[in-house]
PQR file of N, CA, C, O and H, with PARSE charges and radii, in Angstrom:
ATOM      1  N   MET A   1      -2.524  20.059 -22.028 -0.4000 1.5000
ATOM      2  CA  MET A   1      -2.310  18.618 -22.001 -0.0000 2.0000
ATOM      3  C   MET A   1      -1.657  18.193 -20.688  0.5500 1.7000
ATOM      4  O   MET A   1      -2.076  17.205 -20.086 -0.5500 1.4000
ATOM      5  N   ARG A   2      -0.647  18.916 -20.240 -0.4000 1.5000
ATOM      6  CA  ARG A   2       0.021  18.564 -18.991 -0.0000 2.0000
ATOM      7  C   ARG A   2      -0.919  18.680 -17.798  0.5500 1.7000
ATOM      8  O   ARG A   2      -0.849  17.880 -16.865 -0.5500 1.4000
ATOM      9  H   ARG A   2      -0.307  19.719 -20.729  0.4000 1.0000
ATOM     10  N   ILE A   3      -1.780  19.660 -17.830 -0.4000 1.5000
ATOM     11  CA  ILE A   3      -2.727  19.850 -16.734 -0.0000 2.0000
ATOM     12  C   ILE A   3      -3.693  18.661 -16.667  0.5500 1.7000
ATOM     13  O   ILE A   3      -4.016  18.181 -15.580 -0.5500 1.4000
ATOM     14  H   ILE A   3      -1.837  20.310 -18.588  0.4000 1.0000
ATOM     15  N   ALA A   4      -4.147  18.193 -17.823 -0.4000 1.5000
ATOM     16  CA  ALA A   4      -5.064  17.053 -17.861 -0.0000 2.0000
ATOM     17  C   ALA A   4      -4.393  15.806 -17.294  0.5500 1.7000
ATOM     18  O   ALA A   4      -5.022  15.056 -16.546 -0.5500 1.4000
ATOM     19  H   ALA A   4      -3.885  18.583 -18.706  0.4000 1.0000
ATOM     20  N   ILE A   5      -3.157  15.578 -17.629 -0.4000 1.5000
ATOM     21  CA  ILE A   5      -2.418  14.424 -17.109 -0.0000 2.0000
ATOM     22  C   ILE A   5      -2.232  14.557 -15.600  0.5500 1.7000
ATOM     23  O   ILE A   5      -2.389  13.584 -14.862 -0.5500 1.4000
ATOM     24  H   ILE A   5      -2.646  16.186 -18.236  0.4000 1.0000
ATOM     25  N   LEU A   6      -1.902  15.749 -15.148 -0.4000 1.5000
ATOM     26  CA  LEU A   6      -1.719  15.999 -13.726 -0.0000 2.0000
ATOM     27  C   LEU A   6      -3.020  15.747 -12.960  0.5500 1.7000
ATOM     28  O   LEU A   6      -2.994  15.143 -11.887 -0.5500 1.4000
ATOM     29  H   LEU A   6      -1.774  16.540 -15.747  0.4000 1.0000
ATOM     30  N   ILE A   7      -4.128  16.190 -13.483 -0.4000 1.5000
ATOM     31  CA  ILE A   7      -5.425  15.987 -12.838 -0.0000 2.0000
ATOM     32  C   ILE A   7      -5.756  14.492 -12.787  0.5500 1.7000
ATOM     33  O   ILE A   7      -6.261  14.009 -11.774 -0.5500 1.4000
ATOM     34  H   ILE A   7      -4.149  16.681 -14.354  0.4000 1.0000
ATOM     35  N   MET A   8      -5.483  13.769 -13.851 -0.4000 1.5000
ATOM     36  CA  MET A   8      -5.743  12.330 -13.874 -0.0000 2.0000
ATOM     37  C   MET A   8      -4.875  11.616 -12.835  0.5500 1.7000
ATOM     38  O   MET A   8      -5.352  10.713 -12.147 -0.5500 1.4000
ATOM     39  H   MET A   8      -5.073  14.161 -14.674  0.4000 1.0000
ATOM     40  N   TRP A   9      -3.620  12.010 -12.718 -0.4000 1.5000
ATOM     41  CA  TRP A   9      -2.699  11.386 -11.775 -0.0000 2.0000
ATOM     42  C   TRP A   9      -3.151  11.658 -10.337  0.5500 1.7000
ATOM     43  O   TRP A   9      -3.141  10.751  -9.505 -0.5500 1.4000
ATOM     44  H   TRP A   9      -3.232  12.743 -13.277  0.4000 1.0000
ATOM     45  N   ILE A  10      -3.545  12.892 -10.040 -0.4000 1.5000
ATOM     46  CA  ILE A  10      -4.011  13.250  -8.701 -0.0000 2.0000
ATOM     47  C   ILE A  10      -5.278  12.464  -8.357  0.5500 1.7000
ATOM     48  O   ILE A  10      -5.430  12.000  -7.226 -0.5500 1.4000
ATOM     49  H   ILE A  10      -3.554  13.629 -10.716  0.4000 1.0000
ATOM     50  N   SER A  11      -6.176  12.313  -9.313 -0.4000 1.5000
ATOM     51  CA  SER A  11      -7.403  11.546  -9.084 -0.0000 2.0000
ATOM     52  C   SER A  11      -7.077  10.095  -8.772  0.5500 1.7000
ATOM     53  O   SER A  11      -7.669   9.506  -7.868 -0.5500 1.4000
ATOM     54  H   SER A  11      -6.053  12.690 -10.231  0.4000 1.0000
ATOM     55  N   PHE A  12      -6.150   9.522  -9.506 -0.4000 1.5000
ATOM     56  CA  PHE A  12      -5.760   8.131  -9.296 -0.0000 2.0000
ATOM     57  C   PHE A  12      -5.142   7.947  -7.919  0.5500 1.7000
ATOM     58  O   PHE A  12      -5.498   7.013  -7.200 -0.5500 1.4000
ATOM     59  H   PHE A  12      -5.669  10.001 -10.241  0.4000 1.0000
ATOM     60  N   VAL A  13      -4.234   8.815  -7.551 -0.4000 1.5000
ATOM     61  CA  VAL A  13      -3.547   8.703  -6.271 -0.0000 2.0000
ATOM     62  C   VAL A  13      -4.514   8.899  -5.112  0.5500 1.7000
ATOM     63  O   VAL A  13      -4.433   8.173  -4.121 -0.5500 1.4000
ATOM     64  H   VAL A  13      -3.946   9.573  -8.135  0.4000 1.0000
ATOM     65  N   SER A  14      -5.403   9.838  -5.208 -0.4000 1.5000
ATOM     66  CA  SER A  14      -6.297  10.129  -4.097 -0.0000 2.0000
ATOM     67  C   SER A  14      -7.381   9.070  -3.914  0.5500 1.7000
ATOM     68  O   SER A  14      -7.908   8.936  -2.810 -0.5500 1.4000
ATOM     69  H   SER A  14      -5.468  10.428  -6.013  0.4000 1.0000
ATOM     70  N   PHE A  15      -7.731   8.316  -4.948 -0.4000 1.5000
ATOM     71  CA  PHE A  15      -8.758   7.295  -4.832 -0.0000 2.0000
ATOM     72  C   PHE A  15      -8.194   5.886  -4.691  0.5500 1.7000
ATOM     73  O   PHE A  15      -8.959   4.933  -4.537 -0.5500 1.4000
ATOM     74  H   PHE A  15      -7.302   8.425  -5.845  0.4000 1.0000
ATOM     75  N   SER A  16      -6.882   5.735  -4.739 -0.4000 1.5000
ATOM     76  CA  SER A  16      -6.269   4.419  -4.566 -0.0000 2.0000
ATOM     77  C   SER A  16      -6.332   4.020  -3.102  0.5500 1.7000
ATOM     78  O   SER A  16      -6.114   4.845  -2.215 -0.5500 1.4000
ATOM     79  H   SER A  16      -6.261   6.509  -4.865  0.4000 1.0000
ATOM     80  N   LYS A  17      -6.630   2.750  -2.854 -0.4000 1.5000
ATOM     81  CA  LYS A  17      -6.674   2.259  -1.484 -0.0000 2.0000
ATOM     82  C   LYS A  17      -5.250   2.043  -0.988  0.5500 1.7000
ATOM     83  O   LYS A  17      -4.381   1.579  -1.727 -0.5500 1.4000
ATOM     84  H   LYS A  17      -6.807   2.080  -3.574  0.4000 1.0000
ATOM     85  N   ALA A  18      -5.034   2.379   0.247 -0.4000 1.5000
ATOM     86  CA  ALA A  18      -3.737   2.123   0.858 -0.0000 2.0000
ATOM     87  C   ALA A  18      -3.618   0.624   1.140  0.5500 1.7000
ATOM     88  O   ALA A  18      -4.609  -0.041   1.443 -0.5500 1.4000
ATOM     89  H   ALA A  18      -5.740   2.756   0.847  0.4000 1.0000
ATOM     90  N   GLU A  19      -2.419   0.114   1.039 -0.4000 1.5000
ATOM     91  CA  GLU A  19      -2.153  -1.295   1.306 -0.0000 2.0000
ATOM     92  C   GLU A  19      -2.377  -1.586   2.792  0.5500 1.7000
ATOM     93  O   GLU A  19      -1.929  -0.826   3.649 -0.5500 1.4000
ATOM     94  H   GLU A  19      -1.615   0.654   0.794  0.4000 1.0000
ATOM     95  N   THR A  20      -3.058  -2.667   3.090 -0.4000 1.5000
ATOM     96  CA  THR A  20      -3.260  -3.099   4.469 -0.0000 2.0000
ATOM     97  C   THR A  20      -2.015  -3.837   4.931  0.5500 1.7000
ATOM     98  O   THR A  20      -1.527  -4.732   4.240 -0.5500 1.4000
ATOM     99  H   THR A  20      -3.422  -3.285   2.393  0.4000 1.0000
ATOM    100  N   ASN A  21      -1.507  -3.472   6.080 -0.4000 1.5000
ATOM    101  CA  ASN A  21      -0.346  -4.156   6.638 -0.0000 2.0000
ATOM    102  C   ASN A  21      -0.788  -5.329   7.485  0.5500 1.7000
ATOM    103  O   ASN A  21      -1.794  -5.256   8.192 -0.5500 1.4000
ATOM    104  H   ASN A  21      -1.903  -2.746   6.641  0.4000 1.0000
ATOM    105  N   VAL A  22      -0.028  -6.415   7.410 -0.4000 1.5000
ATOM    106  CA  VAL A  22      -0.270  -7.603   8.216 -0.0000 2.0000
ATOM    107  C   VAL A  22       1.062  -8.043   8.811  0.5500 1.7000
ATOM    108  O   VAL A  22       2.117  -7.513   8.464 -0.5500 1.4000
ATOM    109  H   VAL A  22       0.789  -6.474   6.836  0.4000 1.0000
ATOM    110  N   TYR A  23       0.999  -9.013   9.704 -0.4000 1.5000
ATOM    111  CA  TYR A  23       2.202  -9.499  10.382 -0.0000 2.0000
ATOM    112  C   TYR A  23       2.342 -10.985  10.148  0.5500 1.7000
ATOM    113  O   TYR A  23       1.363 -11.730  10.156 -0.5500 1.4000
ATOM    114  H   TYR A  23       0.142  -9.445   9.986  0.4000 1.0000
ATOM    115  N   ILE A  24       3.594 -11.409   9.938 -0.4000 1.5000
ATOM    116  CA  ILE A  24       3.892 -12.822   9.731 -0.0000 2.0000
ATOM    117  C   ILE A  24       5.069 -13.205  10.624  0.5500 1.7000
ATOM    118  O   ILE A  24       5.820 -12.345  11.085 -0.5500 1.4000
ATOM    119  H   ILE A  24       4.390 -10.804   9.931  0.4000 1.0000
ATOM    120  N   CYS A  25       5.216 -14.490  10.857 -0.4000 1.5000
ATOM    121  CA  CYS A  25       6.315 -14.979  11.674 -0.0000 2.0000
ATOM    122  C   CYS A  25       7.511 -15.277  10.780  0.5500 1.7000
ATOM    123  O   CYS A  25       7.467 -16.203   9.969 -0.5500 1.4000
ATOM    124  H   CYS A  25       4.606 -15.188  10.483  0.4000 1.0000
ATOM    125  N   GLY A  26       8.567 -14.506  10.923 -0.4000 1.5000
ATOM    126  CA  GLY A  26       9.813 -14.751  10.199 -0.0000 2.0000
ATOM    127  C   GLY A  26       9.703 -14.588   8.700  0.5500 1.7000
ATOM    128  O   GLY A  26       8.685 -14.139   8.173 -0.5500 1.4000
ATOM    129  H   GLY A  26       8.603 -13.755  11.582  0.4000 1.0000
ATOM    130  N   ASN A  27      10.775 -14.963   8.028 -0.4000 1.5000
ATOM    131  CA  ASN A  27      10.831 -14.837   6.576 -0.0000 2.0000
ATOM    132  C   ASN A  27      10.484 -16.135   5.863  0.5500 1.7000
ATOM    133  O   ASN A  27      10.031 -16.110   4.719 -0.5500 1.4000
ATOM    134  H   ASN A  27      11.602 -15.327   8.456  0.4000 1.0000
ATOM    135  N   LYS A  28      10.690 -17.267   6.524 -0.4000 1.5000
ATOM    136  CA  LYS A  28      10.458 -18.567   5.889 -0.0000 2.0000
ATOM    137  C   LYS A  28       9.552 -19.421   6.757  0.5500 1.7000
ATOM    138  O   LYS A  28       9.594 -19.338   7.985 -0.5500 1.4000
ATOM    139  H   LYS A  28      11.058 -17.288   7.454  0.4000 1.0000
ATOM    140  N   GLY A  29       8.758 -20.216   6.134 -0.4000 1.5000
ATOM    141  CA  GLY A  29       7.939 -21.185   6.852 -0.0000 2.0000
ATOM    142  C   GLY A  29       6.623 -20.668   7.402  0.5500 1.7000
ATOM    143  O   GLY A  29       5.854 -21.445   7.968 -0.5500 1.4000
ATOM    144  H   GLY A  29       8.724 -20.283   5.137  0.4000 1.0000
ATOM    145  N   ALA A  30       6.344 -19.399   7.257 -0.4000 1.5000
ATOM    146  CA  ALA A  30       5.072 -18.862   7.756 -0.0000 2.0000
ATOM    147  C   ALA A  30       3.923 -19.453   6.949  0.5500 1.7000
ATOM    148  O   ALA A  30       4.045 -19.665   5.742 -0.5500 1.4000
ATOM    149  H   ALA A  30       6.968 -18.768   6.797  0.4000 1.0000
ATOM    150  N   LYS A  31       2.817 -19.714   7.617 -0.4000 1.5000
ATOM    151  CA  LYS A  31       1.638 -20.253   6.937 -0.0000 2.0000
ATOM    152  C   LYS A  31       0.436 -19.332   7.071  0.5500 1.7000
ATOM    153  O   LYS A  31      -0.520 -19.428   6.301 -0.5500 1.4000
ATOM    154  H   LYS A  31       2.718 -19.541   8.597  0.4000 1.0000
ATOM    155  N   LYS A  32       0.489 -18.436   8.054 -0.4000 1.5000
ATOM    156  CA  LYS A  32      -0.646 -17.570   8.352 -0.0000 2.0000
ATOM    157  C   LYS A  32      -0.195 -16.115   8.406  0.5500 1.7000
ATOM    158  O   LYS A  32       0.974 -15.824   8.657 -0.5500 1.4000
ATOM    159  H   LYS A  32       1.265 -18.357   8.680  0.4000 1.0000
ATOM    160  N   TYR A  33      -1.137 -15.208   8.169 -0.4000 1.5000
ATOM    161  CA  TYR A  33      -0.882 -13.790   8.391 -0.0000 2.0000
ATOM    162  C   TYR A  33      -1.841 -13.298   9.457  0.5500 1.7000
ATOM    163  O   TYR A  33      -2.892 -13.895   9.686 -0.5500 1.4000
ATOM    164  H   TYR A  33      -2.087 -15.445   7.965  0.4000 1.0000
ATOM    165  N   HIS A  34      -1.471 -12.209  10.104 -0.4000 1.5000
ATOM    166  CA  HIS A  34      -2.197 -11.693  11.253 -0.0000 2.0000
ATOM    167  C   HIS A  34      -2.390 -10.191  11.098  0.5500 1.7000
ATOM    168  O   HIS A  34      -1.470  -9.490  10.675 -0.5500 1.4000
ATOM    169  H   HIS A  34      -0.617 -11.724   9.918  0.4000 1.0000
ATOM    170  N   TYR A  35      -3.566  -9.691  11.432 -0.4000 1.5000
ATOM    171  CA  TYR A  35      -3.826  -8.260  11.364 -0.0000 2.0000
ATOM    172  C   TYR A  35      -3.255  -7.529  12.573  0.5500 1.7000
ATOM    173  O   TYR A  35      -2.912  -6.350  12.488 -0.5500 1.4000
ATOM    174  H   TYR A  35      -4.314 -10.260  11.775  0.4000 1.0000
ATOM    175  N   LYS A  36      -3.156  -8.237  13.702 -0.4000 1.5000
ATOM    176  CA  LYS A  36      -2.654  -7.621  14.930 -0.0000 2.0000
ATOM    177  C   LYS A  36      -1.262  -8.154  15.245  0.5500 1.7000
ATOM    178  O   LYS A  36      -1.024  -9.361  15.198 -0.5500 1.4000
ATOM    179  H   LYS A  36      -3.435  -9.194  13.771  0.4000 1.0000
ATOM    180  N   GLU A  37      -0.353  -7.252  15.562 -0.4000 1.5000
ATOM    181  CA  GLU A  37       1.017  -7.643  15.884 -0.0000 2.0000
ATOM    182  C   GLU A  37       1.076  -8.502  17.151  0.5500 1.7000
ATOM    183  O   GLU A  37       1.989  -9.311  17.318 -0.5500 1.4000
ATOM    184  H   GLU A  37      -0.546  -6.271  15.599  0.4000 1.0000
ATOM    185  N   ASN A  38       0.111  -8.322  18.027 -0.4000 1.5000
ATOM    186  CA  ASN A  38       0.097  -9.091  19.273 -0.0000 2.0000
ATOM    187  C   ASN A  38      -0.933 -10.227  19.237  0.5500 1.7000
ATOM    188  O   ASN A  38      -1.443 -10.638  20.280 -0.5500 1.4000
ATOM    189  H   ASN A  38      -0.630  -7.664  17.892  0.4000 1.0000
ATOM    190  N   CYS A  39      -1.231 -10.723  18.057 -0.4000 1.5000
ATOM    191  CA  CYS A  39      -2.186 -11.823  17.896 -0.0000 2.0000
ATOM    192  C   CYS A  39      -1.698 -13.063  18.647  0.5500 1.7000
ATOM    193  O   CYS A  39      -0.502 -13.353  18.679 -0.5500 1.4000
ATOM    194  H   CYS A  39      -0.817 -10.390  17.210  0.4000 1.0000
ATOM    195  N   ARG A  40      -2.624 -13.773  19.237 -0.4000 1.5000
ATOM    196  CA  ARG A  40      -2.322 -15.005  19.973 -0.0000 2.0000
ATOM    197  C   ARG A  40      -1.592 -16.033  19.085  0.5500 1.7000
ATOM    198  O   ARG A  40      -0.765 -16.807  19.569 -0.5500 1.4000
ATOM    199  H   ARG A  40      -3.596 -13.537  19.211  0.4000 1.0000
ATOM    200  N   GLY A  41      -1.906 -16.026  17.803 -0.4000 1.5000
ATOM    201  CA  GLY A  41      -1.273 -16.963  16.874 -0.0000 2.0000
ATOM    202  C   GLY A  41       0.207 -16.709  16.654  0.5500 1.7000
ATOM    203  O   GLY A  41       0.909 -17.580  16.140 -0.5500 1.4000
ATOM    204  H   GLY A  41      -2.577 -15.398  17.410  0.4000 1.0000
ATOM    205  N   LEU A  42       0.694 -15.543  17.028 -0.4000 1.5000
ATOM    206  CA  LEU A  42       2.116 -15.223  16.886 -0.0000 2.0000
ATOM    207  C   LEU A  42       2.903 -15.463  18.172  0.5500 1.7000
ATOM    208  O   LEU A  42       4.108 -15.216  18.213 -0.5500 1.4000
ATOM    209  H   LEU A  42       0.124 -14.835  17.445  0.4000 1.0000
ATOM    210  N   SER A  43       2.239 -15.937  19.216 -0.4000 1.5000
ATOM    211  CA  SER A  43       2.890 -16.073  20.520 -0.0000 2.0000
ATOM    212  C   SER A  43       4.047 -17.073  20.520  0.5500 1.7000
ATOM    213  O   SER A  43       4.968 -16.932  21.324 -0.5500 1.4000
ATOM    214  H   SER A  43       1.259 -16.137  19.183  0.4000 1.0000
ATOM    215  N   ALA A  44       4.025 -18.060  19.658 -0.4000 1.5000
ATOM    216  CA  ALA A  44       5.093 -19.063  19.606 -0.0000 2.0000
ATOM    217  C   ALA A  44       6.164 -18.726  18.565  0.5500 1.7000
ATOM    218  O   ALA A  44       7.075 -19.522  18.339 -0.5500 1.4000
ATOM    219  H   ALA A  44       3.277 -18.175  19.005  0.4000 1.0000
ATOM    220  N   CYS A  45       6.065 -17.576  17.943 -0.4000 1.5000
ATOM    221  CA  CYS A  45       7.015 -17.197  16.898 -0.0000 2.0000
ATOM    222  C   CYS A  45       8.395 -16.950  17.497  0.5500 1.7000
ATOM    223  O   CYS A  45       8.554 -16.112  18.385 -0.5500 1.4000
ATOM    224  H   CYS A  45       5.325 -16.929  18.127  0.4000 1.0000
ATOM    225  N   THR A  46       9.395 -17.690  17.002 -0.4000 1.5000
ATOM    226  CA  THR A  46      10.769 -17.525  17.489 -0.0000 2.0000
ATOM    227  C   THR A  46      11.663 -16.833  16.465  0.5500 1.7000
ATOM    228  O   THR A  46      12.801 -16.481  16.776 -0.5500 1.4000
ATOM    229  H   THR A  46       9.265 -18.371  16.281  0.4000 1.0000
ATOM    230  N   GLN A  47      11.162 -16.636  15.247 -0.4000 1.5000
ATOM    231  CA  GLN A  47      11.961 -16.043  14.176 -0.0000 2.0000
ATOM    232  C   GLN A  47      11.814 -14.529  14.094  0.5500 1.7000
ATOM    233  O   GLN A  47      12.491 -13.883  13.294 -0.5500 1.4000
ATOM    234  H   GLN A  47      10.238 -16.922  14.993  0.4000 1.0000
ATOM    235  N   GLY A  48      10.950 -13.967  14.901 -0.4000 1.5000
ATOM    236  CA  GLY A  48      10.700 -12.534  14.852 -0.0000 2.0000
ATOM    237  C   GLY A  48       9.503 -12.220  13.969  0.5500 1.7000
ATOM    238  O   GLY A  48       9.342 -12.800  12.895 -0.5500 1.4000
ATOM    239  H   GLY A  48      10.399 -14.492  15.550  0.4000 1.0000
ATOM    240  N   VAL A  49       8.684 -11.318  14.420 -0.4000 1.5000
ATOM    241  CA  VAL A  49       7.480 -10.932  13.689 -0.0000 2.0000
ATOM    242  C   VAL A  49       7.849  -9.878  12.656  0.5500 1.7000
ATOM    243  O   VAL A  49       8.510  -8.890  12.977 -0.5500 1.4000
ATOM    244  H   VAL A  49       8.815 -10.847  15.292  0.4000 1.0000
ATOM    245  N   LYS A  50       7.420 -10.089  11.415 -0.4000 1.5000
ATOM    246  CA  LYS A  50       7.716  -9.181  10.306 -0.0000 2.0000
ATOM    247  C   LYS A  50       6.438  -8.527   9.804  0.5500 1.7000
ATOM    248  O   LYS A  50       5.398  -9.179   9.711 -0.5500 1.4000
ATOM    249  H   LYS A  50       6.882 -10.891  11.154  0.4000 1.0000
ATOM    250  N   LYS A  51       6.514  -7.259   9.486 -0.4000 1.5000
ATOM    251  CA  LYS A  51       5.387  -6.515   8.922 -0.0000 2.0000
ATOM    252  C   LYS A  51       5.491  -6.558   7.405  0.5500 1.7000
ATOM    253  O   LYS A  51       6.566  -6.341   6.845 -0.5500 1.4000
ATOM    254  H   LYS A  51       7.360  -6.730   9.562  0.4000 1.0000
ATOM    255  N   THR A  52       4.374  -6.836   6.740 -0.4000 1.5000
ATOM    256  CA  THR A  52       4.350  -6.895   5.272 -0.0000 2.0000
ATOM    257  C   THR A  52       2.962  -6.464   4.797  0.5500 1.7000
ATOM    258  O   THR A  52       2.063  -6.242   5.608 -0.5500 1.4000
ATOM    259  H   THR A  52       3.501  -7.012   7.194  0.4000 1.0000
ATOM    260  N   GLY A  53       2.800  -6.352   3.516 -0.4000 1.5000
ATOM    261  CA  GLY A  53       1.510  -5.988   2.941 -0.0000 2.0000
ATOM    262  C   GLY A  53       0.623  -7.208   2.772  0.5500 1.7000
ATOM    263  O   GLY A  53       1.113  -8.317   2.557 -0.5500 1.4000
ATOM    264  H   GLY A  53       3.531  -6.533   2.857  0.4000 1.0000
ATOM    265  N   LEU A  54      -0.673  -7.003   2.867 -0.4000 1.5000
ATOM    266  CA  LEU A  54      -1.633  -8.094   2.722 -0.0000 2.0000
ATOM    267  C   LEU A  54      -1.512  -8.758   1.349  0.5500 1.7000
ATOM    268  O   LEU A  54      -1.561  -9.983   1.247 -0.5500 1.4000
ATOM    269  H   LEU A  54      -1.071  -6.103   3.041  0.4000 1.0000
ATOM    270  N   THR A  55      -1.355  -7.964   0.309 -0.4000 1.5000
ATOM    271  CA  THR A  55      -1.223  -8.507  -1.049 -0.0000 2.0000
ATOM    272  C   THR A  55      -0.013  -9.420  -1.150  0.5500 1.7000
ATOM    273  O   THR A  55      -0.089 -10.490  -1.753 -0.5500 1.4000
ATOM    274  H   THR A  55      -1.314  -6.968   0.393  0.4000 1.0000
ATOM    275  N   GLN A  56       1.103  -9.005  -0.563 -0.4000 1.5000
ATOM    276  CA  GLN A  56       2.316  -9.814  -0.606 -0.0000 2.0000
ATOM    277  C   GLN A  56       2.130 -11.102   0.205  0.5500 1.7000
ATOM    278  O   GLN A  56       2.546 -12.175  -0.231 -0.5500 1.4000
ATOM    279  H   GLN A  56       1.165  -8.136  -0.073  0.4000 1.0000
ATOM    280  N   ALA A  57       1.514 -11.000   1.366 -0.4000 1.5000
ATOM    281  CA  ALA A  57       1.283 -12.189   2.196 -0.0000 2.0000
ATOM    282  C   ALA A  57       0.419 -13.210   1.453  0.5500 1.7000
ATOM    283  O   ALA A  57       0.715 -14.405   1.460 -0.5500 1.4000
ATOM    284  H   ALA A  57       1.176 -10.128   1.720  0.4000 1.0000
ATOM    285  N   LYS A  58      -0.639 -12.737   0.821 -0.4000 1.5000
ATOM    286  CA  LYS A  58      -1.489 -13.644   0.044 -0.0000 2.0000
ATOM    287  C   LYS A  58      -0.733 -14.206  -1.148  0.5500 1.7000
ATOM    288  O   LYS A  58      -0.954 -15.352  -1.537 -0.5500 1.4000
ATOM    289  H   LYS A  58      -0.880 -11.767   0.816  0.4000 1.0000
ATOM    290  N   GLY A  59       0.153 -13.416  -1.727 -0.4000 1.5000
ATOM    291  CA  GLY A  59       0.980 -13.874  -2.837 -0.0000 2.0000
ATOM    292  C   GLY A  59       1.916 -15.002  -2.430  0.5500 1.7000
ATOM    293  O   GLY A  59       2.274 -15.844  -3.253 -0.5500 1.4000
ATOM    294  H   GLY A  59       0.333 -12.485  -1.411  0.4000 1.0000
ATOM    295  N   PHE A  60       2.313 -15.019  -1.160 -0.4000 1.5000
ATOM    296  CA  PHE A  60       3.147 -16.100  -0.629 -0.0000 2.0000
ATOM    297  C   PHE A  60       2.324 -17.348  -0.331  0.5500 1.7000
ATOM    298  O   PHE A  60       2.873 -18.388   0.033 -0.5500 1.4000
ATOM    299  H   PHE A  60       2.022 -14.334  -0.492  0.4000 1.0000
ATOM    300  N   GLY A  61       0.994 -17.241  -0.487 -0.4000 1.5000
ATOM    301  CA  GLY A  61       0.114 -18.372  -0.216 -0.0000 2.0000
ATOM    302  C   GLY A  61      -0.332 -18.453   1.237  0.5500 1.7000
ATOM    303  O   GLY A  61      -0.867 -19.479   1.657 -0.5500 1.4000
ATOM    304  H   GLY A  61       0.548 -16.396  -0.783  0.4000 1.0000
ATOM    305  N   LEU A  62      -0.122 -17.394   2.011 -0.4000 1.5000
ATOM    306  CA  LEU A  62      -0.512 -17.390   3.415 -0.0000 2.0000
ATOM    307  C   LEU A  62      -2.015 -17.154   3.544  0.5500 1.7000
ATOM    308  O   LEU A  62      -2.624 -16.484   2.710 -0.5500 1.4000
ATOM    309  H   LEU A  62       0.313 -16.561   1.670  0.4000 1.0000
ATOM    310  N   THR A  63      -2.592 -17.703   4.582 -0.4000 1.5000
ATOM    311  CA  THR A  63      -4.013 -17.523   4.867 -0.0000 2.0000
ATOM    312  C   THR A  63      -4.153 -16.849   6.229  0.5500 1.7000
ATOM    313  O   THR A  63      -3.201 -16.802   7.008 -0.5500 1.4000
ATOM    314  H   THR A  63      -2.097 -18.247   5.260  0.4000 1.0000
ATOM    315  N   ILE A  64      -5.339 -16.331   6.505 -0.4000 1.5000
ATOM    316  CA  ILE A  64      -5.564 -15.617   7.771 -0.0000 2.0000
ATOM    317  C   ILE A  64      -5.509 -16.572   8.959  0.5500 1.7000
ATOM    318  O   ILE A  64      -5.931 -17.726   8.871 -0.5500 1.4000
ATOM    319  H   ILE A  64      -6.112 -16.369   5.872  0.4000 1.0000
ATOM    320  N   CYS A  65      -4.995 -16.078  10.038 -0.4000 1.5000
ATOM    321  CA  CYS A  65      -4.893 -16.827  11.277 -0.0000 2.0000
ATOM    322  C   CYS A  65      -6.279 -17.196  11.802  0.5500 1.7000
ATOM    323  O   CYS A  65      -7.199 -16.380  11.732 -0.5500 1.4000
ATOM    324  H   CYS A  65      -4.652 -15.141  10.109  0.4000 1.0000
ATOM    325  N   GLY A  66      -6.439 -18.381  12.313 -0.4000 1.5000
ATOM    326  CA  GLY A  66      -7.717 -18.838  12.843 -0.0000 2.0000
ATOM    327  C   GLY A  66      -8.188 -18.051  14.051  0.5500 1.7000
ATOM    328  O   GLY A  66      -9.389 -17.991  14.315 -0.5500 1.4000
ATOM    329  H   GLY A  66      -5.693 -19.044  12.370  0.4000 1.0000
ATOM    330  N   TRP A  67      -7.272 -17.448  14.787 -0.4000 1.5000
ATOM    331  CA  TRP A  67      -7.652 -16.643  15.949 -0.0000 2.0000
ATOM    332  C   TRP A  67      -8.282 -15.328  15.528  0.5500 1.7000
ATOM    333  O   TRP A  67      -8.995 -14.706  16.316 -0.5500 1.4000
ATOM    334  H   TRP A  67      -6.296 -17.496  14.572  0.4000 1.0000
ATOM    335  N   GLU A  68      -8.037 -14.901  14.316 -0.4000 1.5000
ATOM    336  CA  GLU A  68      -8.553 -13.614  13.838 -0.0000 2.0000
ATOM    337  C   GLU A  68      -9.698 -13.769  12.849  0.5500 1.7000
ATOM    338  O   GLU A  68     -10.316 -12.780  12.453 -0.5500 1.4000
ATOM    339  H   GLU A  68      -7.458 -15.406  13.676  0.4000 1.0000
ATOM    340  N   ASN A  69      -9.981 -14.983  12.454 -0.4000 1.5000
ATOM    341  CA  ASN A  69     -11.005 -15.243  11.459 -0.0000 2.0000
ATOM    342  C   ASN A  69     -12.392 -15.186  12.031  0.5500 1.7000
ATOM    343  O   ASN A  69     -13.368 -15.386  11.307 -0.5500 1.4000
ATOM    344  H   ASN A  69      -9.479 -15.786  12.776  0.4000 1.0000
TER
END
């Protein structure tokens, strides 16, 4: 029984997609997310660029930057 559970867990972990990282400007007020840390859309960011997961960024209601779309 333990072996079957272990095999199922290994299968799940090995086939799970890794989270895509994106970049946002600061912690508050961001409206867009960026795939590249040096995206042109982040050039005016004064709050510091933060790395986060794509799922979390979309959960905040952020949309993709027009320069990367």
